[in-house]
C-alpha positions as CSV (number, residue, x, y, z in Angstrom):
1,M,-6.4,20.3,10.9
2,S,-3.0,21.0,12.2
3,R,-0.5,22.8,9.9
4,P,3.3,22.3,9.5
5,G,5.2,23.8,12.4
6,A,2.0,23.9,14.5
7,L,2.4,22.3,18.0
8,L,-0.2,20.4,20.1
9,S,-1.1,21.7,23.5
10,S,1.7,19.5,24.9
11,G,4.2,21.3,22.8
12,E,4.6,18.2,20.5
13,P,4.3,18.3,16.6
14,P,1.1,16.7,15.3
15,P,1.1,13.0,14.8
16,P,1.5,11.5,11.3
17,P,-1.5,10.3,9.3
18,A,-2.7,7.0,10.5
19,H,-2.7,5.4,7.1
20,V,-0.2,6.2,4.3
21,A,-0.4,4.5,0.9
22,I,2.3,4.6,-1.6
23,I,2.6,3.9,-5.3
24,M,6.2,2.8,-5.7
25,D,7.0,4.0,-9.2
26,G,10.3,4.6,-11.0
27,N,12.4,1.5,-10.6
28,G,12.9,1.0,-14.4
29,R,13.6,4.6,-15.0
30,W,16.2,4.7,-12.2
31,A,18.1,1.7,-13.7
32,K,17.9,3.1,-17.3
33,A,19.4,6.4,-16.2
34,R,22.4,4.4,-14.8
35,G,22.7,2.0,-17.8
36,L,21.6,-0.9,-15.7
37,P,18.9,-3.6,-16.4
38,R,15.4,-3.1,-15.0
39,T,16.1,-5.9,-12.5
40,A,18.7,-3.8,-10.8
41,G,16.0,-1.1,-10.3
42,H,13.7,-3.5,-8.7
43,R,16.4,-4.8,-6.3
44,K,17.2,-1.2,-5.4
45,G,13.5,-0.5,-4.9
46,A,13.3,-3.4,-2.4
47,E,15.9,-1.5,-0.3
48,A,13.7,1.6,-0.5
49,V,10.8,-0.6,0.9
50,R,12.9,-1.6,3.9
51,A,13.9,1.9,4.6
52,T,10.4,3.3,4.3
53,I,8.9,0.6,6.6
54,K,11.4,1.5,9.2
55,A,10.8,5.2,8.8
56,A,7.1,4.7,9.0
57,R,7.4,2.7,12.1
58,E,9.6,5.2,13.9
59,M,7.3,8.1,13.0
60,G,4.3,6.5,14.3
61,V,2.4,5.7,11.1
62,R,-0.1,2.9,11.9
63,Y,-0.9,1.5,8.5
64,L,1.3,1.6,5.4
65,T,0.1,0.2,2.3
66,L,2.6,-0.4,-0.7
67,F,1.6,-1.0,-4.3
68,G,4.0,-3.7,-5.2
69,F,2.7,-5.5,-8.3
70,S,-0.5,-4.6,-10.2
71,S,-2.8,-6.8,-12.0
72,E,-1.6,-5.1,-15.2
73,N,2.0,-5.8,-14.4
74,W,1.4,-9.5,-15.5
75,K,1.6,-8.2,-19.1
76,R,5.4,-7.3,-18.6
77,S,7.9,-9.5,-20.2
78,P,8.2,-13.0,-18.8
79,D,11.8,-12.3,-17.6
80,E,10.9,-9.3,-15.7
81,V,7.8,-11.0,-14.1
82,S,10.0,-13.9,-13.1
83,D,12.5,-11.6,-11.5
84,L,9.9,-9.7,-9.6
85,M,8.5,-13.0,-8.4
86,G,11.9,-14.2,-7.4
87,L,12.4,-10.9,-5.5
88,L,9.1,-11.5,-3.7
89,R,10.1,-14.9,-2.7
90,F,13.4,-13.7,-1.3
91,Y,11.6,-10.9,0.7
92,L,9.1,-13.2,2.2
93,R,11.9,-15.7,3.2
94,N,14.3,-13.2,4.5
95,E,12.7,-10.1,5.7
96,V,9.6,-11.4,7.6
97,K,11.7,-12.4,10.6
98,E,13.0,-8.8,11.0
99,L,9.5,-7.4,10.5
100,H,8.2,-9.7,13.1
101,S,10.9,-8.7,15.7
102,A,10.0,-5.1,15.0
103,G,6.4,-5.7,15.8
104,V,5.2,-5.3,12.2
105,R,2.3,-7.1,10.9
106,L,2.3,-8.1,7.2
107,R,-0.9,-8.4,5.1
108,I,-1.1,-9.1,1.4
109,I,-4.1,-7.9,-0.7
110,G,-4.8,-8.9,-4.3
111,D,-5.7,-11.8,-6.5
112,R,-3.7,-14.8,-5.0
113,S,-5.0,-17.1,-7.7
114,R,-2.3,-15.9,-10.3
115,L,0.6,-16.4,-7.9
116,S,2.4,-19.7,-7.7
117,D,1.6,-22.1,-4.9
118,D,4.9,-21.7,-3.1
119,I,4.5,-17.8,-2.9
120,V,0.9,-18.2,-1.6
121,K,2.2,-20.5,1.1
122,L,4.9,-18.0,2.0
123,I,2.3,-15.3,2.2
124,E,0.0,-17.4,4.4
125,D,3.0,-18.3,6.7
126,S,4.1,-14.7,6.8
127,E,0.7,-13.4,7.7
128,A,0.2,-16.0,10.4
129,K,3.5,-15.3,12.0
130,T,3.0,-11.6,12.3
131,A,-0.8,-11.6,12.9
132,S,-0.6,-10.4,16.6
133,N,1.9,-7.5,15.9
134,T,0.5,-4.0,16.5
135,A,3.5,-1.5,15.9
136,L,2.8,-1.0,12.2
137,D,0.5,-2.9,9.7
138,V,2.3,-3.2,6.3
139,V,-0.2,-4.0,3.6
140,M,1.4,-5.2,0.4
141,A,-0.8,-5.0,-2.8
142,L,0.3,-7.8,-5.1
143,S,-1.4,-8.9,-8.3
144,Y,-3.9,-6.1,-7.3
145,G,-6.3,-4.0,-9.3
146,G,-8.8,-1.6,-7.8
147,R,-11.5,-2.1,-10.4
148,Q,-11.4,-6.0,-10.2
149,E,-11.5,-5.6,-6.4
150,I,-14.7,-3.7,-6.6
151,V,-16.2,-6.2,-9.2
152,S,-15.2,-9.1,-7.0
153,A,-16.9,-7.4,-4.0
154,A,-20.1,-6.9,-6.1
155,Q,-20.2,-10.5,-7.3
156,R,-19.8,-11.7,-3.8
157,M,-22.9,-9.6,-2.6
158,A,-24.9,-10.7,-5.6
159,E,-24.2,-14.3,-4.8
160,E,-25.2,-13.7,-1.1
161,A,-28.4,-12.0,-2.2
162,K,-29.1,-14.8,-4.6
163,A,-28.6,-17.4,-2.0
164,G,-31.0,-15.4,0.5
165,T,-28.3,-14.6,3.0
166,L,-28.2,-10.8,2.0
167,D,-31.0,-8.4,1.9
168,P,-30.2,-6.0,-1.1
169,A,-32.0,-3.2,1.0
170,T,-29.4,-3.4,3.7
171,I,-26.4,-2.9,1.4
172,S,-24.5,0.2,2.6
173,E,-21.0,1.7,2.0
174,E,-19.9,0.0,5.2
175,S,-21.1,-3.5,4.2
176,F,-19.7,-3.1,0.8
177,A,-16.3,-2.2,2.2
178,Q,-16.4,-5.4,4.3
179,R,-16.3,-7.3,1.0
180,L,-13.1,-5.6,-0.2
181,F,-9.5,-6.8,0.3
182,T,-9.1,-4.1,2.8
183,A,-11.9,-5.0,5.2
184,G,-10.9,-4.1,8.7
185,I,-8.2,-1.6,7.6
186,P,-9.1,2.1,7.7
187,D,-9.1,4.1,4.4
188,P,-5.8,5.8,3.6
189,D,-5.4,9.5,4.7
190,L,-2.4,10.2,2.5
191,L,-1.5,8.6,-1.0
192,I,1.9,9.2,-2.4
193,R,3.2,8.5,-5.8
194,T,6.8,8.7,-6.7
195,S,8.4,9.4,-10.2
196,G,6.5,12.5,-11.0
197,E,3.5,10.7,-12.6
198,K,0.2,12.1,-11.6
199,R,-2.2,9.3,-11.7
200,I,-3.3,6.4,-9.3
201,S,-3.2,3.6,-11.8
202,N,-6.1,1.5,-10.5
203,F,-4.9,1.7,-6.9
204,L,-7.3,1.7,-4.0
205,L,-10.1,3.3,-6.1
206,W,-12.8,2.8,-3.4
207,Q,-10.6,3.4,-0.4
208,A,-8.8,6.7,-1.6
209,A,-12.1,8.6,-2.1
210,Y,-11.0,11.2,0.4
211,A,-7.3,10.7,0.6
212,E,-4.9,13.6,0.0
213,F,-2.7,12.9,-3.0
214,V,0.9,13.9,-3.0
215,F,3.0,13.4,-6.2
216,L,6.8,13.5,-5.9
217,D,9.5,13.7,-8.6
218,V,11.9,11.4,-6.9
219,L,12.1,7.8,-8.3
220,W,11.1,5.1,-5.9
221,P,14.7,3.6,-5.3
222,E,15.7,7.1,-4.0
223,F,12.7,7.3,-1.7
224,G,13.3,7.3,2.1
225,R,12.6,9.0,5.4
226,A,13.1,12.5,4.0
227,Q,10.7,12.0,1.3
228,L,8.2,10.6,3.6
229,E,8.6,13.6,5.8
230,E,8.1,15.9,3.0
231,A,4.9,14.2,1.8
232,I,3.6,14.3,5.4
233,A,4.4,17.9,5.7
234,E,2.4,18.6,2.5
235,F,-0.5,16.6,4.0
236,Y,-0.7,18.9,7.0
237,R,-0.9,21.9,4.5
238,R,-4.1,20.5,3.2
239,D,-7.6,21.4,4.6
240,R,-9.5,18.1,4.7
241,R,-13.3,19.0,4.5
242,Y,-14.7,15.6,3.2
243,G,-17.1,17.6,1.0
244,Q,-18.3,20.0,3.7
245,V,-17.9,23.7,4.0
246,G,-14.8,24.6,6.2
Protein backbone atom coordinates (compact mmCIF):
# COMPACT_ATOMS: atom_id res chain seq x y z
CA MET A 1 0.00 0.00 0.00
CA SER A 2 1.34 3.40 -0.96
CA ARG A 3 1.70 6.06 1.71
CA PRO A 4 1.06 9.83 1.48
CA GLY A 5 3.90 11.53 -0.28
CA ALA A 6 5.11 8.27 -1.79
CA LEU A 7 5.64 8.19 -5.54
CA LEU A 8 5.19 5.42 -8.04
CA SER A 9 8.14 4.28 -10.14
CA SER A 10 7.01 6.79 -12.77
CA GLY A 11 7.42 9.60 -10.25
CA GLU A 12 3.67 10.16 -10.05
CA PRO A 13 1.63 10.08 -6.80
CA PRO A 14 -0.47 6.94 -6.23
CA PRO A 15 -3.92 6.89 -7.84
CA PRO A 16 -7.02 7.54 -5.74
CA PRO A 17 -9.09 4.63 -4.44
CA ALA A 18 -11.27 3.22 -7.20
CA HIS A 19 -14.52 3.47 -5.25
CA VAL A 20 -15.33 6.18 -2.73
CA ALA A 21 -18.62 6.16 -0.81
CA ILE A 22 -19.87 9.14 1.18
CA ILE A 23 -22.54 9.56 3.86
CA MET A 24 -23.53 13.18 3.28
CA ASP A 25 -24.46 14.36 6.77
CA GLY A 26 -24.93 17.79 8.31
CA ASN A 27 -27.25 19.77 6.04
CA GLY A 28 -29.69 20.49 8.86
CA ARG A 29 -27.01 21.51 11.35
CA TRP A 30 -25.38 23.75 8.76
CA ALA A 31 -28.69 25.55 8.25
CA LYS A 32 -29.50 25.76 11.98
CA ALA A 33 -26.11 27.31 12.76
CA ARG A 34 -27.00 30.11 10.33
CA GLY A 35 -30.58 30.59 11.44
CA LEU A 36 -31.88 29.14 8.16
CA PRO A 37 -34.57 26.52 7.50
CA ARG A 38 -33.42 22.94 6.95
CA THR A 39 -34.42 23.24 3.30
CA ALA A 40 -31.65 25.81 2.82
CA GLY A 41 -29.16 23.24 4.11
CA HIS A 42 -30.38 20.65 1.63
CA ARG A 43 -30.05 23.10 -1.25
CA LYS A 44 -26.54 24.03 -0.17
CA GLY A 45 -25.79 20.32 0.15
CA ALA A 46 -26.81 19.83 -3.49
CA GLU A 47 -24.09 22.32 -4.46
CA ALA A 48 -21.59 20.19 -2.51
CA VAL A 49 -22.74 17.14 -4.50
CA ARG A 50 -21.98 18.96 -7.73
CA ALA A 51 -18.53 20.05 -6.52
CA THR A 52 -17.66 16.59 -5.20
CA ILE A 53 -18.62 14.84 -8.43
CA LYS A 54 -16.45 17.28 -10.37
CA ALA A 55 -13.50 16.78 -8.01
CA ALA A 56 -13.83 12.98 -8.01
CA ARG A 57 -13.86 12.88 -11.80
CA GLU A 58 -10.82 15.16 -12.07
CA MET A 59 -8.93 13.11 -9.49
CA GLY A 60 -9.56 9.82 -11.27
CA VAL A 61 -12.01 8.18 -8.86
CA ARG A 62 -13.89 5.55 -10.87
CA TYR A 63 -16.96 5.01 -8.67
CA LEU A 64 -18.56 7.53 -6.31
CA THR A 65 -21.50 6.40 -4.19
CA LEU A 66 -23.49 9.08 -2.35
CA PHE A 67 -26.04 8.37 0.40
CA GLY A 68 -28.76 10.81 -0.59
CA PHE A 69 -31.94 9.61 1.17
CA SER A 70 -32.26 6.66 3.51
CA SER A 71 -35.24 4.37 4.05
CA GLU A 72 -35.48 5.92 7.54
CA ASN A 73 -35.64 9.45 6.12
CA TRP A 74 -39.26 8.80 5.10
CA LYS A 75 -40.06 9.30 8.81
CA ARG A 76 -39.09 12.99 8.63
CA SER A 77 -41.75 15.70 8.48
CA PRO A 78 -43.91 15.67 5.34
CA ASP A 79 -42.72 19.17 4.46
CA GLU A 80 -39.05 18.19 4.60
CA VAL A 81 -39.62 14.99 2.61
CA SER A 82 -41.58 16.97 0.02
CA ASP A 83 -38.76 19.49 -0.30
CA LEU A 84 -36.16 16.73 -0.68
CA MET A 85 -38.23 15.07 -3.39
CA GLY A 86 -38.59 18.42 -5.14
CA LEU A 87 -34.84 18.90 -4.99
CA LEU A 88 -34.36 15.41 -6.45
CA ARG A 89 -36.71 16.24 -9.32
CA PHE A 90 -34.81 19.46 -10.01
CA TYR A 91 -31.47 17.63 -9.98
CA LEU A 92 -32.62 14.91 -12.36
CA ARG A 93 -34.15 17.43 -14.76
CA ASN A 94 -31.32 19.96 -14.76
CA GLU A 95 -28.03 18.25 -13.88
CA VAL A 96 -28.08 15.06 -15.93
CA LYS A 97 -27.27 16.84 -19.19
CA GLU A 98 -24.08 18.23 -17.65
CA LEU A 99 -23.17 14.86 -16.14
CA HIS A 100 -23.66 13.23 -19.51
CA SER A 101 -21.46 15.81 -21.23
CA ALA A 102 -18.73 15.09 -18.67
CA GLY A 103 -18.86 11.35 -19.35
CA VAL A 104 -20.50 10.54 -16.00
CA ARG A 105 -22.80 7.55 -15.65
CA LEU A 106 -25.63 7.93 -13.13
CA ARG A 107 -27.00 4.93 -11.28
CA ILE A 108 -29.68 4.92 -8.57
CA ILE A 109 -29.89 2.19 -5.91
CA GLY A 110 -32.66 1.72 -3.36
CA ASP A 111 -36.35 0.92 -3.07
CA ARG A 112 -38.01 2.74 -5.97
CA SER A 113 -41.49 1.51 -4.97
CA ARG A 114 -41.77 4.34 -2.44
CA LEU A 115 -40.83 7.05 -4.93
CA SER A 116 -43.45 8.81 -7.03
CA ASP A 117 -44.03 7.63 -10.58
CA ASP A 118 -42.63 10.81 -12.13
CA ILE A 119 -39.39 10.52 -10.15
CA VAL A 120 -39.00 6.86 -11.13
CA LYS A 121 -39.45 7.86 -14.78
CA LEU A 122 -36.81 10.61 -14.41
CA ILE A 123 -34.44 8.07 -12.84
CA GLU A 124 -34.98 5.56 -15.64
CA ASP A 125 -34.46 8.21 -18.31
CA SER A 126 -31.31 9.50 -16.61
CA GLU A 127 -29.82 6.02 -16.26
CA ALA A 128 -30.58 5.19 -19.88
CA LYS A 129 -29.14 8.49 -21.16
CA THR A 130 -25.82 8.04 -19.32
CA ALA A 131 -25.50 4.24 -19.50
CA SER A 132 -22.55 4.21 -21.92
CA ASN A 133 -20.43 6.79 -20.07
CA THR A 134 -17.18 5.61 -18.51
CA ALA A 135 -15.38 8.59 -16.94
CA LEU A 136 -17.06 8.16 -13.54
CA ASP A 137 -19.97 6.15 -12.19
CA VAL A 138 -22.03 8.18 -9.71
CA VAL A 139 -24.19 5.82 -7.64
CA MET A 140 -26.91 7.66 -5.72
CA ALA A 141 -28.54 5.76 -2.84
CA LEU A 142 -32.16 6.89 -2.56
CA SER A 143 -34.84 5.34 -0.36
CA TYR A 144 -32.00 3.00 0.57
CA GLY A 145 -31.39 0.83 3.61
CA GLY A 146 -28.62 -1.73 3.91
CA ARG A 147 -30.56 -4.22 6.04
CA GLN A 148 -33.54 -4.19 3.70
CA GLU A 149 -31.21 -4.64 0.73
CA ILE A 150 -29.78 -7.80 2.32
CA VAL A 151 -33.25 -9.10 3.26
CA SER A 152 -34.51 -8.49 -0.30
CA ALA A 153 -31.52 -10.36 -1.75
CA ALA A 154 -32.14 -13.29 0.63
CA GLN A 155 -35.84 -13.36 -0.30
CA ARG A 156 -34.97 -13.39 -3.99
CA MET A 157 -32.61 -16.34 -3.55
CA ALA A 158 -35.20 -18.18 -1.46
CA GLU A 159 -37.78 -17.70 -4.22
CA GLU A 160 -35.30 -18.98 -6.84
CA ALA A 161 -34.52 -22.02 -4.70
CA LYS A 162 -38.24 -22.71 -4.19
CA ALA A 163 -38.79 -22.48 -7.94
CA GLY A 164 -35.95 -24.92 -8.55
CA THR A 165 -33.79 -22.44 -10.46
CA LEU A 166 -31.18 -22.14 -7.71
CA ASP A 167 -29.36 -24.93 -5.88
CA PRO A 168 -28.81 -23.74 -2.26
CA ALA A 169 -25.50 -25.64 -2.24
CA THR A 170 -24.17 -23.25 -4.88
CA ILE A 171 -24.88 -20.07 -2.92
CA SER A 172 -21.68 -18.09 -2.33
CA GLU A 173 -20.68 -14.57 -1.35
CA GLU A 174 -20.30 -13.75 -5.04
CA SER A 175 -23.72 -15.08 -6.04
CA PHE A 176 -25.36 -13.30 -3.10
CA ALA A 177 -23.71 -10.02 -4.07
CA GLN A 178 -25.22 -10.35 -7.54
CA ARG A 179 -28.68 -10.03 -5.95
CA LEU A 180 -27.86 -6.73 -4.24
CA PHE A 181 -28.66 -3.30 -5.67
CA THR A 182 -24.93 -2.84 -6.32
CA ALA A 183 -24.50 -5.90 -8.56
CA GLY A 184 -21.65 -5.24 -10.97
CA ILE A 185 -20.21 -2.40 -8.89
CA PRO A 186 -16.99 -3.07 -6.92
CA ASP A 187 -17.11 -2.72 -3.14
CA PRO A 188 -16.03 0.68 -1.78
CA ASP A 189 -12.40 1.12 -0.80
CA LEU A 190 -13.04 4.27 1.21
CA LEU A 191 -16.18 5.30 3.10
CA ILE A 192 -16.40 8.91 4.29
CA ARG A 193 -18.93 10.39 6.71
CA THR A 194 -19.19 14.11 7.28
CA SER A 195 -20.49 16.06 10.33
CA GLY A 196 -18.34 14.32 12.94
CA GLU A 197 -20.77 11.44 13.55
CA LYS A 198 -19.07 8.04 13.74
CA ARG A 199 -21.55 5.49 12.46
CA ILE A 200 -22.59 4.19 9.05
CA SER A 201 -26.37 4.43 9.53
CA ASN A 202 -27.47 1.33 7.62
CA PHE A 203 -25.38 2.21 4.55
CA LEU A 204 -23.71 -0.45 2.38
CA LEU A 205 -23.59 -2.95 5.25
CA TRP A 206 -22.51 -5.86 3.03
CA GLN A 207 -20.34 -3.90 0.64
CA ALA A 208 -18.34 -1.97 3.27
CA ALA A 209 -16.95 -5.08 4.97
CA TYR A 210 -13.34 -4.09 4.17
CA ALA A 211 -13.71 -0.40 3.40
CA GLU A 212 -11.56 2.11 5.25
CA PHE A 213 -13.73 4.54 7.25
CA VAL A 214 -12.84 8.22 7.53
CA PHE A 215 -14.98 10.50 9.70
CA LEU A 216 -14.67 14.24 9.09
CA ASP A 217 -15.94 17.05 11.32
CA VAL A 218 -16.94 19.21 8.35
CA LEU A 219 -20.66 19.51 7.62
CA TRP A 220 -21.71 18.28 4.20
CA PRO A 221 -22.53 21.71 2.66
CA GLU A 222 -18.88 22.67 3.33
CA PHE A 223 -17.42 19.53 1.74
CA GLY A 224 -15.40 19.90 -1.45
CA ARG A 225 -12.20 18.93 -3.18
CA ALA A 226 -9.96 19.79 -0.20
CA GLN A 227 -11.92 17.50 2.12
CA LEU A 228 -11.96 14.71 -0.47
CA GLU A 229 -8.20 14.99 -0.80
CA GLU A 230 -7.85 14.94 3.00
CA ALA A 231 -9.88 11.73 3.25
CA ILE A 232 -7.90 10.07 0.46
CA ALA A 233 -4.64 11.06 2.16
CA GLU A 234 -5.89 9.36 5.32
CA PHE A 235 -6.84 6.30 3.24
CA TYR A 236 -3.22 5.98 2.12
CA ARG A 237 -2.06 6.06 5.73
CA ARG A 238 -3.96 2.84 6.38
CA ASP A 239 -2.54 -0.67 6.07
CA ARG A 240 -5.24 -2.75 4.37
CA ARG A 241 -4.67 -6.42 5.23
CA TYR A 242 -8.17 -7.90 4.64
CA GLY A 243 -7.81 -10.07 7.74
CA GLN A 244 -4.34 -11.31 6.84
CA VAL A 245 -1.05 -10.76 8.62
CA GLY A 246 0.87 -7.89 7.07
